[in-house]
C-alpha positions as CSV (number, residue, x, y, z in Angstrom):
1,X,137.4,103.1,95.6
2,X,135.1,104.3,98.3
3,X,134.2,107.0,96.2
4,X,133.0,104.6,93.7
5,X,130.7,102.8,96.3
6,X,129.1,105.9,97.7
7,X,128.5,106.5,94.0
8,X,126.9,104.0,93.4
9,X,122.4,104.2,94.0
10,X,120.4,101.6,93.9
11,X,116.6,101.7,93.4
12,X,114.3,99.9,95.2
13,X,113.6,97.3,93.2
14,X,116.8,96.5,92.5
15,X,117.7,96.1,96.1
16,X,115.1,93.6,96.4
17,X,116.5,91.7,93.4
18,X,119.9,91.9,95.0
19,X,118.6,90.8,98.5
20,X,116.6,87.7,97.3
21,X,119.6,86.6,95.0
22,X,121.7,86.9,98.0
23,X,118.9,84.6,100.3
24,X,119.5,82.4,97.7
25,X,123.0,81.4,97.2
26,X,123.0,81.3,100.8
27,X,120.5,78.9,101.5
28,X,122.4,76.7,97.8
29,X,125.4,76.2,100.1
30,X,123.6,75.2,103.6
31,X,121.6,72.8,101.5
32,X,124.6,71.8,99.6
33,X,126.5,70.3,102.7
34,X,126.6,66.9,103.1
35,X,124.9,67.8,106.4
36,X,121.6,68.3,104.9
37,X,121.1,64.8,103.4
38,X,120.2,61.6,104.5
39,X,122.7,59.9,102.4
40,X,125.6,62.5,103.9
41,X,126.7,63.7,100.2
42,X,126.4,67.3,98.4
43,X,123.4,67.1,97.0
44,X,125.4,68.4,94.2
45,X,125.4,72.7,93.3
46,X,123.0,72.9,90.5
47,X,120.4,70.6,92.4
48,X,120.9,73.0,95.8
49,X,120.4,76.1,93.4
50,X,116.8,75.1,92.2
51,X,115.8,73.6,95.7
52,X,117.1,77.1,98.1
53,X,115.3,78.8,94.5
54,X,111.8,77.4,95.2
55,X,111.9,77.7,99.0
56,X,113.2,81.7,98.8
57,X,110.3,81.9,96.0
58,X,108.0,79.9,97.7
59,X,107.3,77.7,94.9
60,X,107.6,73.8,96.2
61,X,108.9,72.5,92.9
62,X,111.2,69.5,94.2
63,X,114.0,67.9,92.3
64,X,113.7,64.8,95.2
65,X,111.5,63.9,97.8
66,X,111.6,66.3,100.6
67,X,110.9,63.7,103.2
68,X,113.7,61.6,102.5
69,X,116.5,63.8,101.2
70,X,116.9,66.1,103.2
71,X,117.7,65.9,107.4
72,X,116.4,67.5,110.3
73,X,119.0,70.8,109.5
74,X,118.1,70.6,105.6
75,X,114.5,70.4,106.4
76,X,115.3,73.3,109.3
77,X,116.7,75.6,106.6
78,X,114.5,75.3,104.1
79,X,111.2,76.5,106.3
80,X,113.3,79.0,107.0
81,X,113.9,80.0,103.6
82,X,110.3,79.9,103.4
83,X,109.5,81.7,106.2
84,X,111.4,84.8,105.0
85,X,111.0,84.2,101.1
86,X,106.7,84.1,101.6
87,X,107.5,87.5,104.0
88,X,109.7,89.4,102.5
89,X,113.2,90.1,103.4
90,X,112.7,93.9,104.1
91,X,109.1,92.7,106.9
92,X,111.9,91.0,108.6
93,X,114.5,93.1,108.4
94,X,112.1,96.0,109.6
95,X,110.6,94.0,112.1
96,X,114.7,93.1,113.4
97,X,114.9,97.2,113.4
98,X,111.9,98.0,115.9
99,X,112.9,95.5,118.2
100,X,116.9,97.2,118.3
101,X,115.3,100.0,118.0
102,X,116.4,101.2,115.3
103,X,114.4,104.1,113.2
104,X,113.6,103.7,110.1
105,X,114.4,106.1,107.2
106,X,113.4,107.0,104.1
107,X,115.2,104.8,102.1
108,X,114.2,101.9,104.2
109,X,110.5,102.7,104.1
110,X,110.6,103.2,99.8
111,X,111.9,99.8,100.0
112,X,109.1,98.3,102.0
113,X,107.2,100.0,100.0
114,X,108.1,98.5,96.7
115,X,108.3,94.9,98.4
116,X,104.8,95.3,99.8
117,X,103.4,97.1,96.6
118,X,101.8,100.1,98.6
119,X,100.7,103.3,96.5
120,X,101.9,105.4,99.6
121,X,104.5,105.3,101.8
122,X,102.7,106.6,104.9
123,X,101.8,103.3,107.5
124,X,104.1,101.0,105.8
125,X,106.2,100.1,108.7
126,X,102.5,99.7,111.5
127,X,101.8,97.8,107.9
128,X,105.1,95.7,108.9
129,X,104.6,95.6,112.5
130,X,100.5,93.9,111.6
131,X,101.8,91.5,108.9
132,X,104.1,89.6,111.0
133,X,101.8,89.9,113.9
134,X,99.1,88.3,111.7
135,X,101.4,85.8,110.0
136,X,102.6,83.7,113.3
137,X,98.9,84.2,114.8
138,X,97.7,82.8,112.0
139,X,100.4,80.2,111.1
140,X,100.4,78.9,115.1
141,X,96.7,77.8,115.0
142,X,97.0,76.1,112.0
143,X,100.0,73.9,113.4
144,X,98.2,73.3,116.0
145,X,95.2,71.9,114.4
146,X,97.3,70.1,111.8
147,X,99.7,68.8,114.9
148,X,96.7,66.9,116.2
149,X,95.7,65.7,113.1
150,X,98.6,64.1,112.7
151,X,99.2,63.2,115.5
152,X,97.6,59.4,115.4
153,X,100.6,58.7,112.9
154,X,102.8,59.7,114.2
155,X,105.1,60.7,117.7
156,X,103.9,64.4,119.4
157,X,107.2,65.3,118.5
158,X,106.8,64.4,114.8
159,X,103.9,65.7,115.0
160,X,104.3,69.3,116.0
161,X,107.2,69.9,113.8
162,X,105.2,68.6,110.8
163,X,102.2,70.5,112.3
164,X,104.7,74.0,112.2
165,X,106.1,72.9,109.2
166,X,103.4,72.5,106.8
167,X,101.7,74.8,108.2
168,X,103.8,77.8,107.2
169,X,104.5,76.2,104.1
170,X,100.7,76.5,103.1
171,X,100.3,80.2,104.8
172,X,103.6,81.0,102.1
173,X,101.6,79.2,99.6
174,X,105.3,77.0,99.2
175,X,104.0,74.0,98.6
176,X,106.7,72.3,100.6
177,X,105.7,68.8,102.2
178,X,108.0,66.4,103.8
179,X,104.8,64.0,104.7
180,X,104.9,61.4,101.4
181,X,106.0,60.8,97.3
182,X,102.4,62.4,96.8
183,X,102.3,65.7,99.0
184,X,98.4,65.7,101.1
185,X,97.0,62.8,99.2
186,X,97.3,60.4,102.4
187,X,95.2,63.1,104.3
188,X,92.4,63.6,100.8
189,X,89.1,62.8,103.1
190,X,90.5,63.9,105.6
191,X,87.8,67.3,106.1
192,X,90.3,69.2,108.7
193,X,93.8,69.0,107.1
194,X,91.8,70.1,103.5
195,X,90.0,72.9,105.6
196,X,92.7,74.6,108.0
197,X,95.7,74.3,105.2
198,X,93.1,75.5,102.6
199,X,92.3,78.3,104.6
200,X,96.1,78.7,105.8
201,X,96.3,79.2,101.4
202,X,93.6,81.7,101.0
203,X,94.8,84.0,103.9
204,X,98.1,84.0,102.8
205,X,96.9,85.0,98.8
206,X,94.6,87.6,99.5
207,X,97.9,89.8,100.6
208,X,98.5,91.8,103.7
209,X,96.7,95.4,102.5
210,X,93.8,93.1,102.4
211,X,94.5,91.7,106.1
212,X,94.1,95.5,107.4
213,X,91.4,96.6,105.4
214,X,89.1,94.3,106.2
215,X,89.9,94.2,109.8
216,X,89.8,98.4,110.4
217,X,86.5,98.1,108.5
218,X,85.1,95.5,110.7
219,X,86.6,97.3,113.3
220,X,84.9,100.3,112.4
221,X,81.1,98.7,111.3
222,X,80.8,97.3,114.5
223,X,82.1,100.1,116.8
224,X,79.3,102.5,114.7
225,X,77.0,99.6,114.4
226,X,76.6,100.1,110.8
227,X,74.1,97.5,108.7
228,X,75.6,95.1,106.9
229,X,75.7,97.0,103.8
230,X,78.5,99.5,105.1
231,X,80.9,96.8,105.2
232,X,81.3,96.0,101.6
233,X,80.8,99.6,100.7
234,X,83.5,100.9,102.4
235,X,86.5,98.4,101.5
236,X,88.3,100.5,99.3
237,X,88.6,99.7,96.1
238,X,91.8,97.0,96.1
239,X,89.7,94.7,98.8
240,X,86.6,94.8,96.6
241,X,88.3,94.2,93.6
242,X,90.5,90.9,95.4
243,X,87.7,89.5,98.0
244,X,85.3,89.3,95.2
245,X,87.3,87.9,91.7
246,X,89.2,85.5,94.6
247,X,85.2,83.3,95.2
248,X,84.6,84.2,92.0
249,X,88.0,82.0,91.0
250,X,87.8,79.6,93.6
251,X,84.2,78.4,93.3
252,X,84.8,78.2,89.5
253,X,87.8,76.2,89.8
254,X,85.9,74.1,92.3
255,X,83.0,73.6,89.7
256,X,85.5,73.2,87.1
257,X,87.4,70.2,88.6
258,X,84.3,68.3,90.3
259,X,82.5,68.3,86.6
260,X,85.4,67.0,85.4
261,X,87.3,64.1,87.6
262,X,84.3,63.1,89.3
263,X,84.0,60.5,86.8
264,X,87.6,60.0,85.7
265,X,89.2,56.5,87.6
266,X,92.4,58.1,88.2
267,X,91.6,60.3,90.1
268,X,88.1,61.3,92.0
269,X,85.6,58.3,90.5
270,X,85.2,56.1,93.6
271,X,85.1,58.7,96.3
272,X,82.1,59.4,98.2
273,X,80.1,62.7,96.7
274,X,81.7,64.8,100.1
275,X,85.1,63.2,99.3
276,X,84.7,64.1,96.0
277,X,83.2,67.8,96.9
278,X,86.2,68.3,99.3
279,X,88.8,66.9,97.0
280,X,87.7,69.9,93.9
281,X,87.7,72.4,96.5
282,X,91.2,71.6,97.8
283,X,92.2,71.6,93.8
284,X,90.6,74.7,93.3
285,X,93.0,76.5,96.3
286,X,96.0,74.8,95.4
287,X,96.3,75.4,92.2
288,X,96.3,79.9,93.3
289,X,100.5,79.6,94.2
290,X,100.3,77.3,96.4
291,X,101.4,73.7,95.3
292,X,100.2,70.9,97.7
293,X,98.3,68.1,96.3
294,X,95.6,66.1,97.1
295,X,95.3,63.8,93.6
296,X,97.6,62.0,90.7
297,X,97.8,65.4,88.8
298,X,99.2,63.7,85.7
299,X,95.9,61.3,86.4
300,X,93.3,64.5,85.2
301,X,91.9,64.8,82.6
302,X,93.6,66.8,80.4
303,X,91.0,69.5,80.8
304,X,91.5,69.9,84.2
305,X,95.2,70.4,83.3
306,X,94.2,73.5,81.2
307,X,91.6,74.9,84.1
308,X,95.0,74.8,86.6
309,X,97.3,76.1,84.1
310,X,95.0,79.2,83.9
311,X,94.1,79.6,87.5
312,X,97.9,79.1,88.2
313,X,98.9,82.1,86.1
314,X,96.5,84.5,87.6
315,X,97.5,83.4,90.8
316,X,97.2,85.8,94.5
317,X,96.8,88.6,95.1
318,X,99.6,91.6,95.7
319,X,101.1,92.0,98.6
320,X,100.9,88.2,99.8
321,X,102.5,85.2,100.3
322,X,101.3,84.1,96.9
323,X,102.7,84.4,93.2
324,X,101.2,84.5,88.8
325,X,99.7,87.7,87.5
326,X,97.7,88.5,91.1
327,X,93.8,89.2,90.6
328,X,93.3,92.7,90.5
329,X,95.6,92.7,87.6
330,X,92.9,90.4,85.6
331,X,90.7,92.4,87.1
332,X,91.4,96.3,86.4
333,X,92.1,94.4,82.6
334,X,88.9,93.5,82.9
335,X,87.0,96.2,83.8
336,X,88.3,98.3,81.3
337,X,87.1,95.7,79.0
338,X,83.9,96.5,80.1
339,X,84.2,100.3,80.1
340,X,85.8,100.6,76.8
341,X,82.2,97.8,76.0
342,X,79.7,100.5,77.6
343,X,81.9,103.4,75.0
344,X,83.2,104.7,78.9
345,X,85.6,107.7,78.6
346,X,87.3,105.9,81.4
347,X,87.6,102.4,83.5
348,X,85.0,102.5,86.4
349,X,85.0,99.6,88.9
350,X,82.5,99.9,92.2
351,X,81.5,103.3,91.0
352,X,85.0,104.1,91.1
353,X,87.3,104.9,88.7
354,X,90.7,103.8,87.6
355,X,93.7,105.3,86.8
356,X,95.4,105.4,83.4
357,X,98.6,104.1,84.6
358,X,97.5,101.5,86.0
359,X,95.2,100.2,83.2
360,X,98.5,100.6,81.6
361,X,100.6,99.1,84.2
362,X,98.4,96.0,84.3
363,X,98.9,95.5,81.0
364,X,102.3,95.8,80.7
365,X,102.3,93.3,83.3
366,X,100.3,91.1,81.5
367,X,102.6,90.8,78.4
368,X,106.0,90.0,80.2
369,X,104.4,87.1,82.0
370,X,103.0,85.9,79.1
371,X,106.6,86.4,77.2
372,X,108.5,84.6,79.9
373,X,106.0,81.2,80.4
374,X,105.9,81.2,76.7
375,X,109.7,81.4,76.6
376,X,110.2,79.4,78.6
377,X,107.7,76.2,77.2
378,X,109.6,76.3,74.2
379,X,113.3,76.3,75.4
380,X,111.2,73.2,77.6
381,X,109.7,71.5,74.7
382,X,113.6,72.1,73.1
383,X,115.8,70.4,75.9
384,X,113.9,68.1,77.6
385,X,111.4,65.0,76.0
386,X,108.4,66.3,77.2
387,X,105.0,66.9,76.2
388,X,104.1,70.6,75.1
389,X,101.0,70.7,77.8
390,X,103.9,69.2,80.5
391,X,106.1,71.8,79.5
392,X,103.8,74.3,79.6
393,X,102.4,73.1,82.6
394,X,105.3,72.7,84.3
395,X,106.2,76.7,83.2
396,X,103.7,78.0,84.2
397,X,104.1,76.8,87.7
398,X,107.4,78.0,87.9
399,X,106.5,81.5,86.8
400,X,103.6,81.8,89.3
401,X,105.9,80.3,91.7
402,X,102.7,77.6,92.5
403,X,105.3,74.1,92.6
404,X,102.6,72.1,91.0
405,X,104.1,69.3,88.7
406,X,102.7,66.2,86.6
407,X,106.7,64.6,87.4
408,X,109.6,66.0,85.4
409,X,110.9,68.8,87.9
410,X,112.8,65.1,88.6
411,X,113.5,64.7,85.4
412,X,114.7,68.0,84.3
413,X,118.2,68.3,83.0
414,X,121.3,70.8,84.3
415,X,119.4,73.6,81.7
416,X,116.2,72.4,82.7
417,X,117.2,73.5,86.1
418,X,118.6,76.1,85.7
419,X,115.7,77.5,83.4
420,X,113.4,76.8,85.7
421,X,115.4,78.5,88.4
422,X,115.3,81.9,86.7
423,X,111.8,81.1,85.6
424,X,110.6,81.2,90.1
425,X,113.3,83.7,90.5
426,X,111.3,86.2,87.9
427,X,108.0,85.0,88.6
428,X,108.8,85.8,93.0
429,X,110.0,89.6,92.5
430,X,107.5,90.2,89.5
431,X,107.9,90.6,86.4
432,X,108.0,94.6,86.3
433,X,109.9,94.3,89.3
434,X,112.4,92.7,88.4
435,X,112.0,94.9,84.6
436,X,112.8,98.1,86.6
437,X,115.4,96.5,88.7
438,X,117.0,95.6,85.4
439,X,116.5,98.8,83.7
440,X,118.7,101.2,83.0
441,X,118.0,105.2,83.2
442,X,119.5,107.7,80.8
443,X,117.7,111.0,82.1
444,X,115.0,111.5,84.8
445,X,114.3,114.6,83.6
446,X,110.2,114.4,82.0
447,X,110.0,115.4,78.7
448,X,107.1,117.8,78.1
449,X,106.9,117.8,74.6
450,X,104.0,115.3,72.8
451,X,104.7,113.3,69.6
452,X,101.5,113.5,66.7
453,X,98.8,111.4,67.3
454,X,97.7,109.5,64.5
455,X,95.2,106.2,64.9
456,X,96.5,102.8,64.5
457,X,93.2,100.0,63.1
458,X,93.1,96.9,66.3
459,X,90.7,94.4,66.6
């Protein structure tokens, strides 16, 4: 038996998948305990599995109101699962090894590289260390601001706990809340709460690699006293695509939500102009895989629901806490289309050439993602008594690990809960990572023989 185990070699993607699965099982066991529920009864294995998966995959879809369902023990378990799931198992494991003085070997570095979606192995340990310090700093600042805004409505200890919980949940793009039945709706007009939560969501969704690049470039710009144009020029191509697309999507979402909902009696009709602007900003941000809401989602116009589905599907950026196909994936295909229209042989963006393997990977991610979302939507329309739009909304929300819902999550059948849980797991790992983890490689040798080419008609 020992010889058999020695011969088993897991790929980095397989280690990540097993690590997340193991964490989900641990969370399921803890949340299934009677001590985790306020009524003193076990919530049931399937419901515990669903909640644990939602927390580890930083989604935020829930089958019961988190404020009433869970005891302090249950809420602590959930927020720990969110923190580990958001930062990644290997990030925390690496930090533990560093604190213990253990050397990080090549195999661990390869897994970290896969977990953080890095193109090269050098510098991954330093990046991991910066991620931990940066995360704790951001979450700490967010928790303090939220605590002072919650304090008038709660005791100091309660406000502190709520501040910490929602700061971690927001930064990890989880969307879990323990405030009310309607997420952050009681604070829909509170600028500090909305802007703080929005800021944490954006920072978590940008990706840790972007942090690293922006900070280093900013330091270099000030140290060498360069002009402001040097800063953007010096940024890496990945960072440029992330920043430009993130800003574009946030602005476009804000404008569309404002126009579609400003006169909707079910959402913003009775708001002042400033309140409509704030609500539209928050709605644009939260669709980037965060899962909080300040307006009634089920009362939105069909146009807003469709825009939400699109923004959820795109999601945040690689190497962060957000889900979706990621902004860079969309950006790569966008620049590929532009280069094709311009009759360029190679794809270019910001005076840089994008390798063909990246384009193929982006196309594969989008096709696999569409396949998963379409399949889950069809299954939900069969197993659940819901409209196609509601089913599609739930499917995309689960896959993109967003957590927004039109109110059907609590009504899901057992089959529906299992399907959504599996979808969240696929979305958190990433379709390509899971595909690689499940792939069986028969031959590792590269084949030098090229097949004959033949043109086909497209378009």
